[in-house]
C-alpha positions as a printed NumPy array, in Angstrom:
array([[  0.   ,   0.   ,   0.   ],
       [  1.367,   3.404,  -0.994],
       [  2.233,   5.919,   1.731],
       [ -0.654,   8.323,   0.904],
       [ -3.108,   5.451,   1.283],
       [ -1.468,   4.44 ,   4.555],
       [ -1.925,   7.983,   5.835],
       [ -5.572,   7.877,   4.804],
       [ -6.058,   4.622,   6.719],
       [ -4.294,   6.21 ,   9.685],
       [ -6.786,   9.095,   9.568],
       [ -9.662,   6.619,   9.782],
       [ -8.009,   4.81 ,  12.699],
       [ -7.356,   8.064,  14.567],
       [-10.985,   9.157,  14.265],
       [-12.456,   6.825,  16.94 ],
       [ -9.388,   7.523,  19.085],
       [-10.179,  11.238,  18.912],
       [-13.839,  10.585,  19.755],
       [-12.988,   8.474,  22.791],
       [-10.499,  11.02 ,  24.137],
       [-12.673,  14.044,  23.416],
       [-15.742,  12.615,  25.145],
       [-13.741,  11.397,  28.116],
       [-14.398,  12.879,  31.55 ],
       [-10.636,  13.071,  32.035],
       [ -9.522,  16.629,  31.213],
       [ -6.033,  15.485,  30.194],
       [ -7.479,  13.063,  27.663],
       [ -9.663,  15.851,  26.274],
       [ -6.553,  17.965,  25.776],
       [ -4.747,  15.101,  24.049],
       [ -7.73 ,  14.725,  21.706],
       [ -6.899,  18.103,  20.126],
       [ -3.475,  16.828,  19.073],
       [ -5.04 ,  13.642,  17.705],
       [ -7.556,  15.639,  15.666],
       [ -4.868,  17.957,  14.285],
       [ -2.644,  15.005,  13.35 ],
       [ -5.583,  13.294,  11.647],
       [ -6.43 ,  16.468,   9.726],
       [ -2.796,  17.01 ,   8.715],
       [ -2.62 ,  13.534,   7.189],
       [ -5.262,  14.723,   4.723],
       [ -3.056,  17.583,   3.552],
       [  0.123,  15.466,   3.537],
       [ -1.262,  12.458,   1.677],
       [ -2.757,  14.79 ,  -0.929],
       [  0.583,  16.544,  -1.338],
       [  2.425,  13.232,  -1.713],
       [ -0.095,  11.93 ,  -4.225],
       [  0.24 ,  15.038,  -6.411],
       [  4.008,  15.419,  -6.109],
       [  4.94 ,  11.794,  -6.769],
       [  1.853,  10.822,  -8.783],
       [  0.811,   8.302,  -6.136],
       [ -2.746,   8.29 ,  -7.412],
       [ -4.743,   5.072,  -7.23 ],
       [ -8.423,   4.203,  -7.559],
       [ -8.33 ,   2.974,  -3.974],
       [ -6.856,   6.268,  -2.793],
       [ -9.365,   8.345,  -4.766],
       [-12.174,   6.418,  -3.083],
       [-10.755,   6.207,   0.438],
       [ -9.409,   9.75 ,   0.88 ],
       [-12.703,  11.685,   0.671],
       [-14.39 ,   8.939,   2.697],
       [-11.801,   9.357,   5.471],
       [-12.407,  13.124,   5.449],
       [-16.132,  12.636,   5.887],
       [-15.653,  10.078,   8.663],
       [-13.45 ,  12.515,  10.58 ],
       [-15.652,  15.595,  10.176],
       [-18.954,  13.8  ,  10.776],
       [-17.537,  12.15 ,  13.889],
       [-16.425,  15.522,  15.251],
       [-19.817,  17.093,  14.525],
       [-21.538,  14.153,  16.218],
       [-19.332,  14.54 ,  19.292],
       [-20.619,  18.083,  19.774],
       [-24.181,  16.819,  19.479],
       [-23.448,  14.391,  22.323],
       [-22.069,  17.312,  24.337],
       [-25.239,  19.303,  23.554],
       [-23.251,  22.035,  21.809],
       [-24.713,  21.519,  18.324],
       [-28.247,  20.794,  17.186],
       [-28.895,  17.204,  16.115],
       [-31.045,  18.201,  13.121],
       [-28.245,  20.304,  11.644],
       [-25.714,  17.498,  11.92 ],
       [-28.221,  15.05 ,  10.437],
       [-28.601,  17.268,   7.367],
       [-24.829,  17.262,   6.898],
       [-24.654,  13.487,   7.39 ],
       [-27.489,  12.795,   4.933],
       [-25.969,  15.137,   2.352],
       [-22.563,  13.463,   2.587],
       [-23.981,   9.925,   2.559],
       [-26.13 ,  10.615,  -0.531],
       [-23.296,  12.259,  -2.475],
       [-20.799,   9.574,  -1.449],
       [-23.124,   6.756,  -2.534],
       [-23.739,   8.488,  -5.864],
       [-20.021,   8.865,  -6.454],
       [-19.405,   5.223,  -5.561],
       [-22.11 ,   4.041,  -7.925],
       [-20.802,   6.344, -10.644],
       [-17.323,   4.863, -10.212],
       [-18.826,   1.376, -10.316],
       [-20.472,   2.173, -13.645],
       [-17.206,   3.682, -14.934],
       [-18.537,   7.233, -14.995],
       [-16.987,  10.343, -13.489],
       [-19.044,  12.899, -11.593],
       [-17.994,  16.542, -11.613],
       [-17.103,  18.167,  -8.3  ],
       [-17.321,  21.889,  -7.721],
       [-15.154,  24.533,  -6.11 ],
       [-17.998,  25.123,  -3.651],
       [-17.511,  21.589,  -2.325],
       [-13.889,  22.408,  -1.479],
       [-15.041,  25.548,   0.31 ],
       [-17.567,  23.411,   2.159],
       [-14.786,  21.203,   3.501],
       [-12.695,  24.237,   4.469],
       [-15.596,  25.92 ,   6.287],
       [-16.535,  22.735,   8.131],
       [-12.959,  22.118,   9.261],
       [-12.41 ,  25.747,  10.306],
       [-15.581,  25.654,  12.406],
       [-14.608,  22.333,  13.979],
       [-11.102,  23.582,  14.778],
       [-12.646,  26.599,  16.474],
       [-15.019,  24.525,  18.576],
       [-12.513,  21.838,  19.504],
       [ -9.742,  24.242,  20.48 ],
       [-11.944,  26.674,  22.439],
       [-13.905,  23.886,  24.101],
       [-10.692,  22.102,  25.124],
       [ -8.926,  25.257,  26.35 ],
       [-11.716,  25.548,  28.918],
       [-10.379,  22.359,  30.526],
       [ -7.014,  24.004,  31.3  ],
       [ -7.385,  25.876,  34.617],
       [ -4.385,  28.138,  34.004],
       [ -6.048,  29.435,  30.833],
       [ -9.707,  29.261,  31.825],
       [ -9.47 ,  30.922,  35.227],
       [ -9.598,  34.66 ,  34.811],
       [-10.935,  34.365,  31.269],
       [-14.37 ,  32.955,  31.959],
       [-16.183,  35.863,  30.332],
       [-14.074,  35.528,  27.187],
       [-14.824,  31.822,  26.909],
       [-18.51 ,  32.418,  27.591],
       [-18.532,  34.919,  24.729],
       [-16.61 ,  32.625,  22.356],
       [-18.989,  29.761,  23.091],
       [-22.135,  31.872,  23.352],
       [-24.984,  29.592,  22.311],
       [-26.485,  32.015,  19.776],
       [-23.128,  32.519,  18.052],
       [-22.552,  28.77 ,  17.824],
       [-26.123,  28.191,  16.65 ],
       [-26.012,  30.679,  13.783],
       [-22.478,  29.712,  12.774],
       [-23.548,  26.073,  12.601],
       [-26.701,  27.088,  10.741],
       [-24.521,  28.753,   8.098],
       [-22.303,  25.654,   7.863],
       [-25.383,  23.444,   7.53 ],
       [-27.067,  25.558,   4.861],
       [-23.861,  25.94 ,   2.861],
       [-23.275,  22.175,   3.054],
       [-26.836,  21.561,   1.856],
       [-26.348,  24.119,  -0.929],
       [-23.242,  22.325,  -2.203],
       [-25.158,  19.046,  -2.201],
       [-28.022,  20.483,  -4.213],
       [-25.695,  22.176,  -6.724],
       [-23.74 ,  18.907,  -7.021],
       [-26.935,  17.058,  -7.962],
       [-27.972,  19.767, -10.43 ],
       [-24.528,  19.885, -12.017],
       [-24.548,  16.114, -12.517],
       [-28.259,  15.582, -13.2  ],
       [-27.764,  14.328, -16.773],
       [-25.101,  11.882, -15.656],
       [-27.285,  10.723, -12.76 ],
       [-30.143,  10.047, -15.185],
       [-27.798,   8.024, -17.384],
       [-26.404,   6.083, -14.439],
       [-29.851,   5.035, -13.242],
       [-31.205,   4.573, -16.772],
       [-33.773,   7.336, -16.386],
       [-33.215,   8.206, -20.02 ],
       [-32.039,   6.335, -23.032]])
């Protein structure tokens, strides 16, 4: 297995490790979870760089890499639902969107057809990851007494429920928008794939 694919597999393996640490009652484990998440996210950038630089591009890697990204981000979103930070219905919309698009892409690959991705989808990934980084880092910094004590008001402002709600609402709506535009952009191909037209 090529190194980029190994890094992708590592990202998948690190995802449940992050979830376990982040949801732990042990504050030290919560703090370690940030490093695990960052390492997992960095493998995405590094395996992509390796694949482009050394032409380590395989069908397996093209399938597994975006799947690993979705597993990581959806797991992180779900963790904040468990912690009652994010609304379940918003995360469900993101999950359903990603599952539908992923299944379509898999079936398209199976039928030897290529579906067109958009620049908006890349922005979607960037926005999701930026929001998750914000939540994970701020939420975890609260567990460090030396930082939290004396800065309670700042943390309360940074994690103000209305701010988080509307930020997540934007992420959700933008994610849904990219899913809809993806379907519209590929509607003719989708019809061909499912034999809706001759």
